[in-house]
Each structure stands twice: as C-alpha cells, then as structure tokens.
C-alpha positions as CSV (number, residue, x, y, z in Angstrom):
1,M,126.5,141.2,90.1
2,F,127.5,143.0,93.3
3,H,130.9,143.5,95.1
4,L,131.4,142.2,98.6
5,E,133.3,145.4,99.5
6,N,130.0,147.3,99.1
7,M,128.1,145.1,101.5
8,R,127.4,146.3,105.1
9,Y,125.1,144.6,107.5
10,G,121.8,146.5,107.7
11,H,122.4,148.5,104.5
12,S,120.7,147.5,101.2
13,I,121.7,146.9,97.6
14,R,119.1,147.8,95.1
15,N,116.5,147.9,97.9
16,V,117.3,144.4,99.1
17,P,118.5,144.4,102.8
18,V,122.1,143.1,103.0
19,N,121.2,140.8,105.9
20,T,118.6,139.2,103.7
21,I,121.2,138.6,100.9
22,I,123.5,137.1,103.5
23,L,120.8,134.7,104.6
24,I,120.1,133.7,101.0
25,M,123.8,133.1,100.4
26,L,124.1,130.9,103.5
27,T,121.0,128.9,102.5
28,L,122.5,128.3,99.0
29,M,125.8,127.3,100.6
30,L,124.0,124.7,102.7
31,L,122.1,123.3,99.7
32,L,125.3,123.2,97.5
33,S,127.2,121.4,100.3
34,G,124.8,118.5,100.0
35,H,123.1,118.8,103.4
36,A,119.5,118.3,102.5
37,Y,116.7,117.8,105.0
38,A,113.5,115.9,104.4
39,A,110.2,117.7,104.8
40,S,108.3,117.0,108.0
41,Y,105.5,115.3,106.0
42,D,104.6,114.4,102.4
43,T,101.1,113.5,101.3
44,S,101.5,114.4,97.6
45,R,101.0,110.8,96.4
46,M,98.1,109.7,98.6
47,D,95.5,110.2,95.9
48,Q,97.8,109.4,92.9
49,F,98.7,105.8,93.7
50,P,96.3,103.0,92.6
51,D,95.0,101.2,95.7
52,F,93.9,97.7,94.9
53,A,93.3,94.7,97.2
54,Q,95.0,91.5,96.2
55,T,91.8,89.6,96.7
56,D,89.7,91.9,94.6
57,P,87.7,89.5,92.3
58,A,88.0,92.1,89.5
59,L,91.8,91.4,89.3
60,G,91.3,87.7,88.7
61,L,94.5,86.6,90.2
62,P,95.5,82.9,90.8
63,G,94.2,81.4,94.0
64,G,91.9,84.4,94.4
65,G,95.0,86.6,95.0
66,T,95.4,85.4,98.6
67,H,99.2,85.2,98.3
68,Y,99.7,88.0,95.7
69,C,100.4,90.9,98.1
70,V,103.9,91.5,96.5
71,P,102.8,91.6,92.9
72,V,99.8,93.8,93.7
73,A,101.8,96.2,95.8
74,T,104.4,96.4,93.1
75,A,101.8,96.8,90.4
76,N,100.2,99.7,92.2
77,A,103.6,101.5,92.1
78,L,104.5,100.6,88.5
79,V,101.1,101.8,87.2
80,W,101.7,105.0,89.1
81,Y,105.1,105.4,87.3
82,A,103.3,104.8,84.0
83,E,100.4,107.1,84.6
84,E,102.0,109.9,86.6
85,R,105.6,109.8,85.5
86,G,105.3,109.0,81.9
87,Y,106.8,105.5,81.9
88,S,104.0,104.1,79.7
89,D,105.9,101.1,78.4
90,L,105.6,99.5,81.9
91,L,102.0,98.7,81.0
92,P,101.7,95.5,78.9
93,V,98.9,97.1,76.9
94,Q,97.5,100.6,76.6
95,G,94.0,102.0,76.8
96,L,92.6,99.8,79.6
97,S,90.7,100.7,82.8
98,M,92.8,101.2,85.9
99,T,91.6,97.9,87.3
100,E,92.7,96.1,84.1
101,K,96.1,97.8,84.1
102,V,96.8,96.8,87.7
103,A,95.5,93.3,87.0
104,K,97.7,92.9,83.9
105,V,100.8,94.1,85.6
106,A,100.3,92.0,88.8
107,L,99.5,88.9,86.8
108,K,102.7,89.4,84.7
109,L,104.8,90.0,87.7
110,G,103.7,86.7,89.2
111,Q,105.0,84.8,86.3
112,D,108.2,82.6,86.5
113,R,110.2,85.1,84.5
114,Y,109.6,87.7,87.2
115,M,108.5,87.1,90.8
116,S,107.5,83.4,90.4
117,T,104.7,83.9,92.9
118,A,103.2,80.7,94.2
119,P,99.4,80.7,94.6
120,K,99.8,79.1,98.0
121,G,103.3,80.2,98.9
122,G,103.6,83.9,98.0
123,T,106.8,85.6,96.8
124,T,110.3,85.5,98.4
125,H,112.3,88.6,98.8
126,V,114.9,87.5,96.3
127,K,112.3,86.7,93.7
128,F,110.7,90.1,94.3
129,M,114.0,91.9,93.6
130,Q,114.7,89.7,90.6
131,G,111.2,90.2,89.2
132,L,111.2,93.9,89.7
133,A,114.6,94.4,88.0
134,N,113.6,92.1,85.1
135,F,110.2,93.6,84.6
136,I,111.6,97.1,84.3
137,S,114.5,96.0,82.1
138,D,112.1,94.2,79.8
139,A,110.1,97.4,79.4
140,G,113.2,99.1,78.1
141,Y,114.0,101.2,81.2
142,S,116.9,101.3,83.6
143,S,116.3,101.4,87.3
144,R,118.0,102.0,90.6
145,I,116.7,99.7,93.4
146,T,117.9,100.0,97.0
147,W,117.4,97.2,99.4
148,R,117.8,97.9,103.2
149,S,117.4,95.1,105.7
150,R,119.3,92.9,108.1
151,W,119.2,90.2,105.4
152,Q,121.6,89.9,102.6
153,M,120.5,90.3,99.0
154,P,122.4,89.5,95.7
155,R,123.9,92.8,94.6
156,K,123.1,92.2,91.0
157,Y,119.6,93.3,91.7
158,G,120.5,96.7,93.1
159,R,122.2,98.6,95.9
160,V,122.3,96.6,99.1
161,E,122.3,98.3,102.6
162,I,122.7,95.9,105.4
163,G,121.2,97.3,108.6
164,A,117.9,97.9,110.4
165,P,115.4,100.0,108.5
166,D,114.7,103.3,110.2
167,I,112.2,106.0,109.8
168,D,114.7,108.3,108.2
169,S,115.6,105.8,105.4
170,I,111.8,105.5,104.6
171,Q,111.1,109.2,104.6
172,N,114.2,110.4,102.8
173,K,113.8,107.8,100.0
174,F,110.2,108.7,99.6
175,A,110.9,112.5,99.7
176,S,113.5,112.1,97.0
177,G,110.8,110.8,94.6
178,S,111.3,107.0,95.0
179,A,108.5,104.5,95.1
180,V,109.0,102.9,98.5
181,F,107.9,99.4,99.6
182,L,107.9,97.9,103.1
183,S,108.3,94.2,103.9
184,L,106.4,93.7,107.2
185,G,107.2,90.7,109.3
186,F,104.8,89.0,111.7
187,Y,106.4,87.8,114.9
188,S,105.2,85.8,117.9
189,E,106.9,85.8,121.2
190,G,109.5,83.1,121.9
191,D,110.2,81.1,125.0
192,S,112.0,84.0,126.7
193,A,111.0,87.6,127.2
194,G,112.0,89.7,124.2
195,D,112.4,86.7,121.8
196,L,110.7,87.2,118.4
197,V,110.0,84.3,116.1
198,R,108.9,85.1,112.5
199,T,105.6,83.4,111.5
200,G,104.8,85.2,108.2
201,G,105.0,88.5,106.4
202,H,103.3,91.0,104.1
203,F,104.2,93.6,101.5
204,V,102.8,97.2,101.3
205,T,103.4,100.4,99.4
206,V,104.3,103.8,101.0
207,V,102.1,106.7,99.8
208,G,103.0,109.3,102.4
209,F,104.6,110.0,105.7
210,G,104.5,112.4,108.7
211,V,100.7,112.6,109.3
212,D,98.3,110.5,111.4
213,E,94.8,109.5,110.4
214,D,93.4,112.9,111.8
215,G,95.8,114.9,109.7
216,N,98.1,115.8,112.6
217,V,101.8,116.1,111.8
218,D,103.8,113.3,113.4
219,R,107.1,112.2,112.0
220,D,106.7,108.7,113.4
221,Y,103.8,107.9,110.9
222,V,103.9,106.3,107.5
223,V,100.8,106.1,105.2
224,L,100.3,102.9,103.2
225,H,98.3,101.4,100.5
226,D,97.9,97.9,101.8
227,P,96.9,95.2,99.3
228,G,95.7,93.0,102.2
229,D,92.9,95.4,103.0
230,G,89.4,94.7,101.8
231,R,88.1,93.0,98.6
232,S,87.7,96.0,96.2
233,S,89.6,98.9,94.6
234,T,88.3,101.3,97.3
235,V,90.7,100.4,100.0
236,T,91.2,102.6,103.1
237,K,94.6,104.1,103.6
238,R,96.6,102.7,106.6
239,Y,98.3,105.1,109.0
240,L,101.1,103.2,110.8
241,K,102.9,104.6,113.8
242,L,106.4,103.2,114.0
243,E,108.7,103.0,117.1
244,Q,111.9,101.2,117.9
245,L,112.0,97.8,119.5
246,R,113.7,97.7,122.9
247,N,115.5,94.7,124.4
248,A,114.4,92.3,121.7
249,R,116.0,89.5,119.8
250,F,115.1,87.7,116.5
251,I,115.2,83.9,116.8
252,D,115.5,82.1,113.5
253,R,114.4,78.5,112.7
254,R,117.8,77.1,113.8
255,G,117.6,78.9,117.2
256,N,120.2,81.6,116.3
257,E,119.8,85.0,118.0
258,Y,120.1,88.4,116.3
259,D,119.8,91.8,118.0
260,A,116.5,93.5,117.1
261,S,116.8,96.6,119.2
262,E,117.2,99.1,116.4
263,H,114.3,97.7,114.2
264,L,111.0,99.4,113.9
265,K,107.7,97.8,115.1
266,V,104.2,98.9,114.3
267,A,102.9,100.6,117.5
268,K,99.6,101.7,116.0
269,G,97.5,101.1,112.8
270,L,97.9,97.4,112.2
271,R,96.7,94.9,114.8
272,L,96.7,91.1,114.0
273,A,94.1,88.9,115.5
274,D,96.6,86.5,117.1
275,G,98.4,89.4,118.8
276,S,101.6,89.1,116.7
277,I,104.1,91.9,116.7
278,V,104.6,93.5,113.3
279,V,108.2,94.6,112.4
280,V,109.6,96.4,109.4
281,D,111.9,93.7,108.0
282,A,113.0,95.6,104.9
283,V,112.6,98.9,102.9
284,V,112.9,98.8,99.2
285,A,113.2,102.1,97.1
286,L,112.7,102.2,93.4
287,D,113.9,105.0,91.1
288,L,113.5,105.2,87.4
C-alpha cells in the first residue's frame, strides 16, 4: 500500500513510474464505473460451434428439414453450451457423435412441447422463445433470454427490448458471452419506393463479428453459421456486412406502415435469387 502524498508525477514508487500507476488507476476507475467497451472483433467461437445444415440427411428431420432452420440453429448453440460450457444436461443422451447430438436436440426442439415446428410451416418467433425457455428449464437450468425487435414478445419468456436491432446490440451481447441468434426477414419492394413487404424469413447463429471473409477487421461484419447452407455438416461460414436502411418503410399485410430507417439490412454476404432485401428483424441473446 502506498500513500498519495508520496506520489509525484515522473517519480517512481518501488521502481514503478508514478505516471504509470496513475494510468492504471484511471483504467480501473473506468472499469469499476461500468463503462465497458466491446472488442473490435471476436472470432473465438468460429471453430467451436457445431455447424449443421437443416437439410443434412444425416439429421433425419421431418420433411427433410426444409423448415427446420430455427431448431437446427438453436441446437447448434445448445450443443455448444453442453460441450464447451459444461451444461451437459442439455443433451437428451450422452456419448453420441456430434451429428447425433445436434439431430437429437433439433428433433426434440421441434416437438409441440417446445417450438412446435411444422414440417411445411416452420417456427414462429413466439414458439421459438417458448420452446427455448421450456427446453432449458426442463434440462434443469435457469436462463436469461433477451429479445430485441420492433415486434412485441410475451415477457414471460425473457427480457423484451422493443426497438430496431443494431450492430452494437449484436456485438455487445456476443462479446459478453451470450449465444446470439438473428432472425432475418426477406422483403420485396412494395408499390412505392422504399416500401418493404415481408415474404419470408430465416434463422441463423452468430459465431463471430468484426472481420470479413479475408480476415480484415471491419466492425460492420457479423459471422454466421447458417443452417440453410448446403446439405452436410461441413457448411461454409457466412460473413455478412450490415448497414442501416435509409428512407424505408415496412408495410404489413393490412397495409400499415412502420418506419424502417434504423433497421439493418444485409449489404453483402447473402444474396437471394429473387432479389429480395434481407433485414435483421430480431436479435435474441441467450445466457445460462
């Protein structure tokens, strides 16, 4: 322990420069004050997460897995929690191959007790939240689930943040250790310029951020494991560049308009054959 009255800038205490001590103290004060800053990039999980395609025949999912993007993306994350974080009771049975583990979890998630995934209709957002909460609870664990979207969500399933998903909410939640999912919406242009009409959607798992496909640091990128890619367990990572929409409006089925200007669209990394615009509809963060 040292006394402040003995400190003089430029002098040293026990061979440590006082200006260095001051810098350390200021850094500690910032940390203790709660002001934390996310790293510029994080690729630590890119090779840890399972990466299975929903249509992989080895998974044996109903309907060939065509509409099982939500259970498979979720299973990839839950198996990671079991294998890398020690939550082994998330696995229905032990001692299986990685393929069998993901298949068992995805199949169970699709059941009525959980996500109630329809072989030809997929999984609704509410059923996803319900199924995720129930699955983790049934395994004997407590969870913290955060939902961020312009859409409402029953608060009994977790913390609800109403607002446009932004790049900071994705990166900060991931950097804090959460498993992060993105709900991507497919939109076509409406009758007027800037009008966006939702035609479908997809569900993916975030495995990193802040780097592009060439390894260059770029904060506008997120890295995904996309269950919609390929037909095997060796699926290429997706690097999506995100940017804000400008002068855009969402048009729902009833013709109601909603401002879309603060939402993120995919500028690079995911192109649909019909030219649809891909928008981040929701970000879900899971903590165990």
